[in-house]
PDB file of N, CA, C, O and CB in Angstrom:
ATOM      1  N   MET A   1     -11.533  12.797  13.037  1.00  0.00           N
ATOM      2  CA  MET A   1     -11.039  13.669  12.051  1.00  0.00           C
ATOM      3  C   MET A   1      -9.759  14.339  12.688  1.00  0.00           C
ATOM      4  O   MET A   1      -9.740  15.055  13.689  1.00  0.00           O
ATOM      5  CB  MET A   1     -12.158  14.721  11.605  1.00  0.00           C
ATOM      6  N   ILE A   2      -8.741  13.974  11.933  1.00  0.00           N
ATOM      7  CA  ILE A   2      -7.336  14.840  12.223  1.00  0.00           C
ATOM      8  C   ILE A   2      -7.328  16.296  11.894  1.00  0.00           C
ATOM      9  O   ILE A   2      -7.648  16.654  10.761  1.00  0.00           O
ATOM     10  CB  ILE A   2      -6.131  14.274  11.378  1.00  0.00           C
ATOM     11  N   LYS A   3      -6.869  17.444  13.114  1.00  0.00           N
ATOM     12  CA  LYS A   3      -6.832  18.500  12.508  1.00  0.00           C
ATOM     13  C   LYS A   3      -5.442  18.881  12.115  1.00  0.00           C
ATOM     14  O   LYS A   3      -4.388  18.428  12.562  1.00  0.00           O
ATOM     15  CB  LYS A   3      -7.456  19.376  13.223  1.00  0.00           C
ATOM     16  N   ILE A   4      -5.615  19.750  11.245  1.00  0.00           N
ATOM     17  CA  ILE A   4      -4.531  20.586  10.683  1.00  0.00           C
ATOM     18  C   ILE A   4      -3.235  20.809  11.333  1.00  0.00           C
ATOM     19  O   ILE A   4      -2.104  20.468  10.986  1.00  0.00           O
ATOM     20  CB  ILE A   4      -5.006  21.777  10.503  1.00  0.00           C
ATOM     21  N   LYS A   5      -3.770  21.633  12.629  1.00  0.00           N
ATOM     22  CA  LYS A   5      -3.032  21.874  13.772  1.00  0.00           C
ATOM     23  C   LYS A   5      -2.021  20.768  14.337  1.00  0.00           C
ATOM     24  O   LYS A   5      -0.820  20.808  14.602  1.00  0.00           O
ATOM     25  CB  LYS A   5      -3.974  22.178  14.733  1.00  0.00           C
ATOM     26  N   GLU A   6      -3.066  19.691  14.418  1.00  0.00           N
ATOM     27  CA  GLU A   6      -2.286  18.412  15.031  1.00  0.00           C
ATOM     28  C   GLU A   6      -1.105  17.650  13.897  1.00  0.00           C
ATOM     29  O   GLU A   6      -0.139  17.001  14.298  1.00  0.00           O
ATOM     30  CB  GLU A   6      -3.599  17.161  15.459  1.00  0.00           C
ATOM     31  N   LEU A   7      -1.367  17.847  12.700  1.00  0.00           N
ATOM     32  CA  LEU A   7      -0.508  17.427  11.627  1.00  0.00           C
ATOM     33  C   LEU A   7       0.650  18.649  11.299  1.00  0.00           C
ATOM     34  O   LEU A   7       1.729  18.320  10.806  1.00  0.00           O
ATOM     35  CB  LEU A   7      -1.490  17.085  10.300  1.00  0.00           C
ATOM     36  N   ARG A   8       0.471  19.501  11.483  1.00  0.00           N
ATOM     37  CA  ARG A   8       1.794  20.640  11.556  1.00  0.00           C
ATOM     38  C   ARG A   8       2.880  20.290  12.608  1.00  0.00           C
ATOM     39  O   ARG A   8       4.094  20.411  12.444  1.00  0.00           O
ATOM     40  CB  ARG A   8       1.246  22.241  12.018  1.00  0.00           C
ATOM     41  N   GLU A   9       2.280  19.863  13.652  1.00  0.00           N
ATOM     42  CA  GLU A   9       3.219  19.512  14.914  1.00  0.00           C
ATOM     43  C   GLU A   9       4.099  18.170  14.596  1.00  0.00           C
ATOM     44  O   GLU A   9       5.205  18.057  15.124  1.00  0.00           O
ATOM     45  CB  GLU A   9       2.225  19.215  16.357  1.00  0.00           C
ATOM     46  N   LYS A  10       3.616  17.203  13.764  1.00  0.00           N
ATOM     47  CA  LYS A  10       3.998  15.837  13.573  1.00  0.00           C
ATOM     48  C   LYS A  10       5.288  16.304  12.306  1.00  0.00           C
ATOM     49  O   LYS A  10       5.242  17.248  11.518  1.00  0.00           O
ATOM     50  CB  LYS A  10       2.457  14.670  13.019  1.00  0.00           C
ATOM     51  N   SER A  11       6.335  15.304  12.472  1.00  0.00           N
ATOM     52  CA  SER A  11       7.576  15.540  11.817  1.00  0.00           C
ATOM     53  C   SER A  11       7.454  14.698  10.453  1.00  0.00           C
ATOM     54  O   SER A  11       6.698  13.726  10.447  1.00  0.00           O
ATOM     55  CB  SER A  11       8.857  15.097  12.775  1.00  0.00           C
ATOM     56  N   ASP A  12       7.987  14.952   9.599  1.00  0.00           N
ATOM     57  CA  ASP A  12       8.052  14.221   8.048  1.00  0.00           C
ATOM     58  C   ASP A  12       7.899  13.021   8.078  1.00  0.00           C
ATOM     59  O   ASP A  12       7.056  12.579   7.297  1.00  0.00           O
ATOM     60  CB  ASP A  12       9.269  14.317   7.262  1.00  0.00           C
ATOM     61  N   GLU A  13       8.461  12.270   8.758  1.00  0.00           N
ATOM     62  CA  GLU A  13       8.365  10.406   8.740  1.00  0.00           C
ATOM     63  C   GLU A  13       7.118  10.342   9.498  1.00  0.00           C
ATOM     64  O   GLU A  13       6.366   9.570   8.904  1.00  0.00           O
ATOM     65  CB  GLU A  13       9.809   9.326   9.672  1.00  0.00           C
ATOM     66  N   GLN A  14       6.514  10.860  10.652  1.00  0.00           N
ATOM     67  CA  GLN A  14       5.410  10.762  11.303  1.00  0.00           C
ATOM     68  C   GLN A  14       4.396  10.687  10.045  1.00  0.00           C
ATOM     69  O   GLN A  14       3.799   9.645   9.771  1.00  0.00           O
ATOM     70  CB  GLN A  14       5.230  11.941  12.364  1.00  0.00           C
ATOM     71  N   LEU A  15       4.249  11.928   9.275  1.00  0.00           N
ATOM     72  CA  LEU A  15       3.364  11.916   8.065  1.00  0.00           C
ATOM     73  C   LEU A  15       3.322  10.814   7.370  1.00  0.00           C
ATOM     74  O   LEU A  15       2.399  10.011   7.231  1.00  0.00           O
ATOM     75  CB  LEU A  15       3.655  12.833   7.185  1.00  0.00           C
ATOM     76  N   ASP A  16       4.565  10.827   6.867  1.00  0.00           N
ATOM     77  CA  ASP A  16       4.762   9.798   5.649  1.00  0.00           C
ATOM     78  C   ASP A  16       4.085   8.599   6.268  1.00  0.00           C
ATOM     79  O   ASP A  16       3.104   8.220   5.627  1.00  0.00           O
ATOM     80  CB  ASP A  16       6.462   9.452   5.166  1.00  0.00           C
ATOM     81  N   LYS A  17       4.360   7.928   7.330  1.00  0.00           N
ATOM     82  CA  LYS A  17       3.722   6.736   8.217  1.00  0.00           C
ATOM     83  C   LYS A  17       2.405   6.643   7.994  1.00  0.00           C
ATOM     84  O   LYS A  17       1.773   5.656   7.616  1.00  0.00           O
ATOM     85  CB  LYS A  17       3.867   6.874   9.722  1.00  0.00           C
ATOM     86  N   MET A  18       1.915   8.028   8.319  1.00  0.00           N
ATOM     87  CA  MET A  18       0.495   7.812   8.211  1.00  0.00           C
ATOM     88  C   MET A  18      -0.344   8.238   6.944  1.00  0.00           C
ATOM     89  O   MET A  18      -1.574   8.230   6.906  1.00  0.00           O
ATOM     90  CB  MET A  18      -0.045   8.454   9.293  1.00  0.00           C
ATOM     91  N   VAL A  19       0.342   8.544   6.099  1.00  0.00           N
ATOM     92  CA  VAL A  19      -0.304   8.514   4.416  1.00  0.00           C
ATOM     93  C   VAL A  19      -0.044   6.939   4.132  1.00  0.00           C
ATOM     94  O   VAL A  19      -0.861   6.282   3.486  1.00  0.00           O
ATOM     95  CB  VAL A  19       0.728   9.712   3.017  1.00  0.00           C
ATOM     96  N   GLN A  20       0.870   6.505   4.535  1.00  0.00           N
ATOM     97  CA  GLN A  20       0.714   5.029   4.000  1.00  0.00           C
ATOM     98  C   GLN A  20      -0.166   4.166   5.005  1.00  0.00           C
ATOM     99  O   GLN A  20      -0.978   3.412   4.470  1.00  0.00           O
ATOM    100  CB  GLN A  20       2.233   4.293   3.831  1.00  0.00           C
ATOM    101  N   GLU A  21      -0.120   4.177   6.102  1.00  0.00           N
ATOM    102  CA  GLU A  21      -1.250   3.422   7.006  1.00  0.00           C
ATOM    103  C   GLU A  21      -2.465   4.118   6.157  1.00  0.00           C
ATOM    104  O   GLU A  21      -2.938   3.324   5.344  1.00  0.00           O
ATOM    105  CB  GLU A  21      -1.243   3.817   8.971  1.00  0.00           C
ATOM    106  N   LEU A  22      -3.021   5.277   6.149  1.00  0.00           N
ATOM    107  CA  LEU A  22      -4.271   5.580   5.613  1.00  0.00           C
ATOM    108  C   LEU A  22      -4.419   5.043   3.961  1.00  0.00           C
ATOM    109  O   LEU A  22      -5.544   5.057   3.461  1.00  0.00           O
ATOM    110  CB  LEU A  22      -4.440   7.198   5.783  1.00  0.00           C
ATOM    111  N   ASN A  23      -3.459   4.660   3.301  1.00  0.00           N
ATOM    112  CA  ASN A  23      -3.485   4.306   2.044  1.00  0.00           C
ATOM    113  C   ASN A  23      -3.874   2.929   1.877  1.00  0.00           C
ATOM    114  O   ASN A  23      -4.448   2.413   0.918  1.00  0.00           O
ATOM    115  CB  ASN A  23      -2.315   4.567   1.479  1.00  0.00           C
ATOM    116  N   LYS A  24      -3.381   2.290   3.206  1.00  0.00           N
ATOM    117  CA  LYS A  24      -3.753   0.607   2.875  1.00  0.00           C
ATOM    118  C   LYS A  24      -5.238   0.691   3.414  1.00  0.00           C
ATOM    119  O   LYS A  24      -6.148   0.212   2.737  1.00  0.00           O
ATOM    120  CB  LYS A  24      -2.648  -0.797   3.869  1.00  0.00           C
ATOM    121  N   GLU A  25      -5.476   1.273   4.584  1.00  0.00           N
ATOM    122  CA  GLU A  25      -6.939   1.570   5.013  1.00  0.00           C
ATOM    123  C   GLU A  25      -7.815   1.910   3.746  1.00  0.00           C
ATOM    124  O   GLU A  25      -8.836   1.234   3.625  1.00  0.00           O
ATOM    125  CB  GLU A  25      -6.992   2.855   6.081  1.00  0.00           C
ATOM    126  N   ALA A  26      -7.669   2.450   3.203  1.00  0.00           N
ATOM    127  CA  ALA A  26      -8.591   3.109   1.790  1.00  0.00           C
ATOM    128  C   ALA A  26      -8.556   2.007   0.710  1.00  0.00           C
ATOM    129  O   ALA A  26      -9.447   2.006  -0.139  1.00  0.00           O
ATOM    130  CB  ALA A  26      -7.813   4.689   0.993  1.00  0.00           C
ATOM    131  N   LEU A  27      -7.616   1.097   0.684  1.00  0.00           N
ATOM    132  CA  LEU A  27      -7.642   0.225  -0.013  1.00  0.00           C
ATOM    133  C   LEU A  27      -8.683  -1.140   0.361  1.00  0.00           C
ATOM    134  O   LEU A  27      -9.535  -1.700  -0.329  1.00  0.00           O
ATOM    135  CB  LEU A  27      -6.350   0.040  -0.103  1.00  0.00           C
ATOM    136  N   ASN A  28      -8.254  -1.370   1.620  1.00  0.00           N
ATOM    137  CA  ASN A  28      -9.225  -2.329   2.249  1.00  0.00           C
ATOM    138  C   ASN A  28     -10.435  -2.017   2.478  1.00  0.00           C
ATOM    139  O   ASN A  28     -11.263  -2.920   2.596  1.00  0.00           O
ATOM    140  CB  ASN A  28      -8.881  -2.728   3.335  1.00  0.00           C
ATOM    141  N   LEU A  29     -10.878  -0.434   2.612  1.00  0.00           N
ATOM    142  CA  LEU A  29     -12.367  -0.030   2.290  1.00  0.00           C
ATOM    143  C   LEU A  29     -12.949  -0.146   1.007  1.00  0.00           C
ATOM    144  O   LEU A  29     -14.150  -0.282   0.773  1.00  0.00           O
ATOM    145  CB  LEU A  29     -12.575   1.267   2.562  1.00  0.00           C
ATOM    146  N   ARG A  30     -11.879  -0.074   0.063  1.00  0.00           N
ATOM    147  CA  ARG A  30     -12.470  -0.195  -1.543  1.00  0.00           C
ATOM    148  C   ARG A  30     -12.794  -1.332  -1.548  1.00  0.00           C
ATOM    149  O   ARG A  30     -13.913  -1.520  -2.026  1.00  0.00           O
ATOM    150  CB  ARG A  30     -11.567   0.049  -2.821  1.00  0.00           C
ATOM    151  N   PHE A  31     -11.945  -2.732  -0.996  1.00  0.00           N
ATOM    152  CA  PHE A  31     -12.005  -3.907  -1.230  1.00  0.00           C
ATOM    153  C   PHE A  31     -13.638  -4.430  -0.380  1.00  0.00           C
ATOM    154  O   PHE A  31     -14.446  -5.202  -0.898  1.00  0.00           O
ATOM    155  CB  PHE A  31     -10.502  -4.544  -0.720  1.00  0.00           C
ATOM    156  N   SER A  32     -13.774  -3.886   0.763  1.00  0.00           N
ATOM    157  CA  SER A  32     -14.963  -4.415   1.812  1.00  0.00           C
ATOM    158  C   SER A  32     -15.884  -3.961   0.984  1.00  0.00           C
ATOM    159  O   SER A  32     -16.822  -4.732   0.783  1.00  0.00           O
ATOM    160  CB  SER A  32     -15.118  -3.823   3.453  1.00  0.00           C
ATOM    161  N   GLN A  33     -15.908  -2.409   0.161  1.00  0.00           N
ATOM    162  CA  GLN A  33     -17.377  -2.035  -0.582  1.00  0.00           C
ATOM    163  C   GLN A  33     -17.637  -3.070  -1.684  1.00  0.00           C
ATOM    164  O   GLN A  33     -18.747  -3.502  -1.995  1.00  0.00           O
ATOM    165  CB  GLN A  33     -17.383  -0.431  -1.351  1.00  0.00           C
ATOM    166  N   ALA A  34     -16.547  -3.385  -2.193  1.00  0.00           N
ATOM    167  CA  ALA A  34     -16.590  -4.007  -3.478  1.00  0.00           C
ATOM    168  C   ALA A  34     -17.483  -5.172  -3.516  1.00  0.00           C
ATOM    169  O   ALA A  34     -18.360  -5.424  -4.342  1.00  0.00           O
ATOM    170  CB  ALA A  34     -15.272  -4.399  -3.894  1.00  0.00           C
ATOM    171  N   THR A  35     -16.958  -6.126  -2.044  1.00  0.00           N
ATOM    172  CA  THR A  35     -17.611  -7.188  -1.728  1.00  0.00           C
ATOM    173  C   THR A  35     -18.979  -7.015  -1.014  1.00  0.00           C
ATOM    174  O   THR A  35     -19.637  -8.040  -0.836  1.00  0.00           O
ATOM    175  CB  THR A  35     -16.768  -7.905  -1.021  1.00  0.00           C
ATOM    176  N   GLY A  36     -19.416  -5.972  -0.639  1.00  0.00           N
ATOM    177  CA  GLY A  36     -20.532  -5.689  -0.001  1.00  0.00           C
ATOM    178  C   GLY A  36     -20.595  -6.049   1.526  1.00  0.00           C
ATOM    179  O   GLY A  36     -21.607  -6.513   2.051  1.00  0.00           O
ATOM    180  N   GLN A  37     -19.131  -5.729   2.357  1.00  0.00           N
ATOM    181  CA  GLN A  37     -19.021  -5.879   3.624  1.00  0.00           C
ATOM    182  C   GLN A  37     -18.896  -4.915   4.421  1.00  0.00           C
ATOM    183  O   GLN A  37     -18.756  -5.059   5.636  1.00  0.00           O
ATOM    184  CB  GLN A  37     -18.245  -6.528   3.840  1.00  0.00           C
ATOM    185  N   LEU A  38     -18.939  -3.590   3.698  1.00  0.00           N
ATOM    186  CA  LEU A  38     -18.485  -2.452   4.367  1.00  0.00           C
ATOM    187  C   LEU A  38     -20.022  -1.659   4.773  1.00  0.00           C
ATOM    188  O   LEU A  38     -20.991  -1.271   4.122  1.00  0.00           O
ATOM    189  CB  LEU A  38     -17.355  -1.528   3.300  1.00  0.00           C
ATOM    190  N   ALA A  39     -19.713  -1.669   5.914  1.00  0.00           N
ATOM    191  CA  ALA A  39     -21.160  -0.951   6.898  1.00  0.00           C
ATOM    192  C   ALA A  39     -21.056   0.364   6.773  1.00  0.00           C
ATOM    193  O   ALA A  39     -22.055   1.054   6.567  1.00  0.00           O
ATOM    194  CB  ALA A  39     -21.232  -1.209   8.677  1.00  0.00           C
ATOM    195  N   ASN A  40     -19.876   0.860   6.877  1.00  0.00           N
ATOM    196  CA  ASN A  40     -19.811   2.622   7.402  1.00  0.00           C
ATOM    197  C   ASN A  40     -18.967   2.921   5.661  1.00  0.00           C
ATOM    198  O   ASN A  40     -17.890   2.697   5.109  1.00  0.00           O
ATOM    199  CB  ASN A  40     -18.352   3.137   9.498  1.00  0.00           C
ATOM    200  N   THR A  41     -19.919   3.374   5.447  1.00  0.00           N
ATOM    201  CA  THR A  41     -19.057   3.919   3.760  1.00  0.00           C
ATOM    202  C   THR A  41     -19.043   5.620   4.064  1.00  0.00           C
ATOM    203  O   THR A  41     -18.725   6.361   3.134  1.00  0.00           O
ATOM    204  CB  THR A  41     -20.344   3.476   1.788  1.00  0.00           C
ATOM    205  N   ALA A  42     -19.308   6.049   5.057  1.00  0.00           N
ATOM    206  CA  ALA A  42     -18.808   7.267   5.173  1.00  0.00           C
ATOM    207  C   ALA A  42     -17.046   7.483   5.421  1.00  0.00           C
ATOM    208  O   ALA A  42     -16.346   8.349   4.897  1.00  0.00           O
ATOM    209  CB  ALA A  42     -19.638   7.796   6.294  1.00  0.00           C
ATOM    210  N   ARG A  43     -16.635   6.458   6.335  1.00  0.00           N
ATOM    211  CA  ARG A  43     -15.047   6.304   6.416  1.00  0.00           C
ATOM    212  C   ARG A  43     -14.300   6.259   5.266  1.00  0.00           C
ATOM    213  O   ARG A  43     -13.152   6.685   5.391  1.00  0.00           O
ATOM    214  CB  ARG A  43     -14.654   5.141   7.059  1.00  0.00           C
ATOM    215  N   ARG A  44     -14.620   5.871   4.197  1.00  0.00           N
ATOM    216  CA  ARG A  44     -14.043   5.987   2.570  1.00  0.00           C
ATOM    217  C   ARG A  44     -13.719   7.605   2.596  1.00  0.00           C
ATOM    218  O   ARG A  44     -12.673   8.008   2.087  1.00  0.00           O
ATOM    219  CB  ARG A  44     -15.425   5.495   1.110  1.00  0.00           C
ATOM    220  N   ARG A  45     -14.396   8.266   3.040  1.00  0.00           N
ATOM    221  CA  ARG A  45     -14.717   9.801   2.603  1.00  0.00           C
ATOM    222  C   ARG A  45     -13.797  10.384   3.449  1.00  0.00           C
ATOM    223  O   ARG A  45     -12.993  11.214   3.025  1.00  0.00           O
ATOM    224  CB  ARG A  45     -16.302  10.434   2.828  1.00  0.00           C
ATOM    225  N   GLN A  46     -13.846   9.913   5.014  1.00  0.00           N
ATOM    226  CA  GLN A  46     -13.043  10.438   5.807  1.00  0.00           C
ATOM    227  C   GLN A  46     -11.399  10.053   5.453  1.00  0.00           C
ATOM    228  O   GLN A  46     -10.581  10.920   5.759  1.00  0.00           O
ATOM    229  CB  GLN A  46     -13.546  10.019   7.132  1.00  0.00           C
ATOM    230  N   VAL A  47     -10.996   9.053   4.954  1.00  0.00           N
ATOM    231  CA  VAL A  47     -10.040   8.374   4.813  1.00  0.00           C
ATOM    232  C   VAL A  47      -9.539   9.588   3.888  1.00  0.00           C
ATOM    233  O   VAL A  47      -8.933  10.562   4.334  1.00  0.00           O
ATOM    234  CB  VAL A  47     -10.233   6.858   4.360  1.00  0.00           C
ATOM    235  N   ARG A  48      -9.840   9.417   2.681  1.00  0.00           N
ATOM    236  CA  ARG A  48      -9.443  10.375   1.599  1.00  0.00           C
ATOM    237  C   ARG A  48      -9.086  11.707   2.095  1.00  0.00           C
ATOM    238  O   ARG A  48      -7.991  12.185   1.798  1.00  0.00           O
ATOM    239  CB  ARG A  48     -10.527  10.539   0.607  1.00  0.00           C
ATOM    240  N   ARG A  49     -10.029  12.424   2.920  1.00  0.00           N
ATOM    241  CA  ARG A  49      -9.815  13.887   3.453  1.00  0.00           C
ATOM    242  C   ARG A  49      -8.694  13.799   4.148  1.00  0.00           C
ATOM    243  O   ARG A  49      -7.914  14.741   4.005  1.00  0.00           O
ATOM    244  CB  ARG A  49     -10.920  14.504   4.348  1.00  0.00           C
ATOM    245  N   GLU A  50      -8.313  12.733   5.032  1.00  0.00           N
ATOM    246  CA  GLU A  50      -7.145  12.875   6.166  1.00  0.00           C
ATOM    247  C   GLU A  50      -5.948  12.628   5.250  1.00  0.00           C
ATOM    248  O   GLU A  50      -4.861  13.124   5.544  1.00  0.00           O
ATOM    249  CB  GLU A  50      -7.217  11.675   7.572  1.00  0.00           C
ATOM    250  N   ILE A  51      -6.102  11.874   4.140  1.00  0.00           N
ATOM    251  CA  ILE A  51      -4.882  11.889   3.075  1.00  0.00           C
ATOM    252  C   ILE A  51      -4.578  13.183   2.828  1.00  0.00           C
ATOM    253  O   ILE A  51      -3.685  13.914   3.256  1.00  0.00           O
ATOM    254  CB  ILE A  51      -5.154  11.212   1.688  1.00  0.00           C
ATOM    255  N   ALA A  52      -5.578  13.366   1.970  1.00  0.00           N
ATOM    256  CA  ALA A  52      -5.493  15.120   1.409  1.00  0.00           C
ATOM    257  C   ALA A  52      -4.819  16.211   2.385  1.00  0.00           C
ATOM    258  O   ALA A  52      -3.955  17.006   2.014  1.00  0.00           O
ATOM    259  CB  ALA A  52      -7.163  15.796   1.198  1.00  0.00           C
ATOM    260  N   LYS A  53      -5.325  16.132   3.642  1.00  0.00           N
ATOM    261  CA  LYS A  53      -4.898  17.046   5.041  1.00  0.00           C
ATOM    262  C   LYS A  53      -3.446  17.020   4.735  1.00  0.00           C
ATOM    263  O   LYS A  53      -2.688  17.931   4.406  1.00  0.00           O
ATOM    264  CB  LYS A  53      -5.299  16.320   6.780  1.00  0.00           C
ATOM    265  N   ILE A  54      -3.218  15.584   4.950  1.00  0.00           N
ATOM    266  CA  ILE A  54      -1.245  15.405   5.290  1.00  0.00           C
ATOM    267  C   ILE A  54      -0.688  15.969   4.059  1.00  0.00           C
ATOM    268  O   ILE A  54       0.164  16.853   4.152  1.00  0.00           O
ATOM    269  CB  ILE A  54      -0.442  13.472   5.441  1.00  0.00           C
ATOM    270  N   LYS A  55      -1.176  15.449   2.643  1.00  0.00           N
ATOM    271  CA  LYS A  55      -0.565  15.674   1.489  1.00  0.00           C
ATOM    272  C   LYS A  55      -0.238  17.357   1.573  1.00  0.00           C
ATOM    273  O   LYS A  55       0.897  17.813   1.436  1.00  0.00           O
ATOM    274  CB  LYS A  55      -1.537  15.142   0.230  1.00  0.00           C
ATOM    275  N   THR A  56      -1.346  18.109   1.804  1.00  0.00           N
ATOM    276  CA  THR A  56      -1.198  19.673   2.023  1.00  0.00           C
ATOM    277  C   THR A  56      -0.452  20.051   2.791  1.00  0.00           C
ATOM    278  O   THR A  56       0.244  20.995   2.416  1.00  0.00           O
ATOM    279  CB  THR A  56      -2.169  20.327   2.379  1.00  0.00           C
ATOM    280  N   VAL A  57      -0.243  19.549   4.128  1.00  0.00           N
ATOM    281  CA  VAL A  57       1.005  19.831   4.891  1.00  0.00           C
ATOM    282  C   VAL A  57       2.196  19.868   4.557  1.00  0.00           C
ATOM    283  O   VAL A  57       3.013  20.771   4.737  1.00  0.00           O
ATOM    284  CB  VAL A  57       1.142  19.200   5.676  1.00  0.00           C
ATOM    285  N   GLN A  58       2.379  18.378   3.809  1.00  0.00           N
ATOM    286  CA  GLN A  58       3.917  18.138   3.393  1.00  0.00           C
ATOM    287  C   GLN A  58       4.182  18.965   2.196  1.00  0.00           C
ATOM    288  O   GLN A  58       5.356  19.149   1.874  1.00  0.00           O
ATOM    289  CB  GLN A  58       4.278  16.546   3.025  1.00  0.00           C
ATOM    290  N   SER A  59       3.147  19.525   1.447  1.00  0.00           N
ATOM    291  CA  SER A  59       3.593  20.189   0.296  1.00  0.00           C
ATOM    292  C   SER A  59       3.706  21.553   0.648  1.00  0.00           C
ATOM    293  O   SER A  59       4.454  22.179  -0.103  1.00  0.00           O
ATOM    294  CB  SER A  59       2.733  19.996  -0.859  1.00  0.00           C
ATOM    295  N   GLU A  60       3.085  22.338   1.752  1.00  0.00           N
ATOM    296  CA  GLU A  60       3.379  23.506   2.645  1.00  0.00           C
ATOM    297  C   GLU A  60       4.834  23.490   2.870  1.00  0.00           C
ATOM    298  O   GLU A  60       5.489  24.476   2.532  1.00  0.00           O
ATOM    299  CB  GLU A  60       2.599  23.459   4.024  1.00  0.00           C
ATOM    300  N   ARG A  61       5.395  22.488   3.397  1.00  0.00           N
ATOM    301  CA  ARG A  61       6.500  22.561   4.235  1.00  0.00           C
ATOM    302  C   ARG A  61       7.520  22.682   2.905  1.00  0.00           C
ATOM    303  O   ARG A  61       8.287  23.637   2.791  1.00  0.00           O
ATOM    304  CB  ARG A  61       6.691  21.183   5.395  1.00  0.00           C
ATOM    305  N   LYS A  62       7.448  21.716   2.020  1.00  0.00           N
ATOM    306  CA  LYS A  62       8.574  21.596   1.058  1.00  0.00           C
ATOM    307  C   LYS A  62       8.296  22.948  -0.018  1.00  0.00           C
ATOM    308  O   LYS A  62       9.061  23.241  -0.936  1.00  0.00           O
ATOM    309  CB  LYS A  62       8.532  19.934   0.227  1.00  0.00           C
ATOM    310  N   GLU A  63       7.261  23.549   0.257  1.00  0.00           N
ATOM    311  CA  GLU A  63       7.387  24.914  -0.802  1.00  0.00           C
ATOM    312  C   GLU A  63       7.638  25.991   0.459  1.00  0.00           C
ATOM    313  O   GLU A  63       7.423  27.155   0.122  1.00  0.00           O
ATOM    314  CB  GLU A  63       5.656  25.353  -1.964  1.00  0.00           C
ATOM    315  N   LYS A  64       7.914  25.869   1.381  1.00  0.00           N
ATOM    316  CA  LYS A  64       8.446  26.551   2.431  1.00  0.00           C
ATOM    317  C   LYS A  64      10.291  26.648   2.788  1.00  0.00           C
ATOM    318  O   LYS A  64      11.076  27.521   3.157  1.00  0.00           O
ATOM    319  CB  LYS A  64       7.668  25.868   3.539  1.00  0.00           C
ATOM    320  N   LYS A  65      10.351  25.136   2.405  1.00  0.00           N
ATOM    321  CA  LYS A  65      11.993  25.230   2.089  1.00  0.00           C
ATOM    322  C   LYS A  65      12.442  25.601   0.970  1.00  0.00           C
ATOM    323  O   LYS A  65      13.643  25.814   0.804  1.00  0.00           O
ATOM    324  CB  LYS A  65      12.675  24.095   2.185  1.00  0.00           C
ATOM    325  N   GLY A  66      11.424  25.753  -0.106  1.00  0.00           N
ATOM    326  CA  GLY A  66      11.712  26.372  -1.522  1.00  0.00           C
ATOM    327  C   GLY A  66      12.294  25.173  -2.424  1.00  0.00           C
ATOM    328  O   GLY A  66      13.079  25.519  -3.307  1.00  0.00           O
ATOM    329  N   VAL A  67      12.065  24.106  -2.331  1.00  0.00           N
ATOM    330  CA  VAL A  67      11.946  22.832  -3.127  1.00  0.00           C
ATOM    331  C   VAL A  67      11.009  22.628  -4.111  1.00  0.00           C
ATOM    332  O   VAL A  67      10.975  21.558  -4.719  1.00  0.00           O
ATOM    333  CB  VAL A  67      11.750  21.853  -2.365  1.00  0.00           C
TER     334      VAL A  67
END
């Protein structure tokens, strides 16, 4: 799991890239589960939570900037 402290140290571009990669992984996990090939179902939950953490940090930054 990614820690919030680590996310706050990353740049906006790095966070955007991480969200894109996690969204791709989430899509692949959904397909794997639908076809019955997913062994670790808990990974879907982890990915969703990691995306939420990143988006939280991004929204905090936008709010801090006043946008």
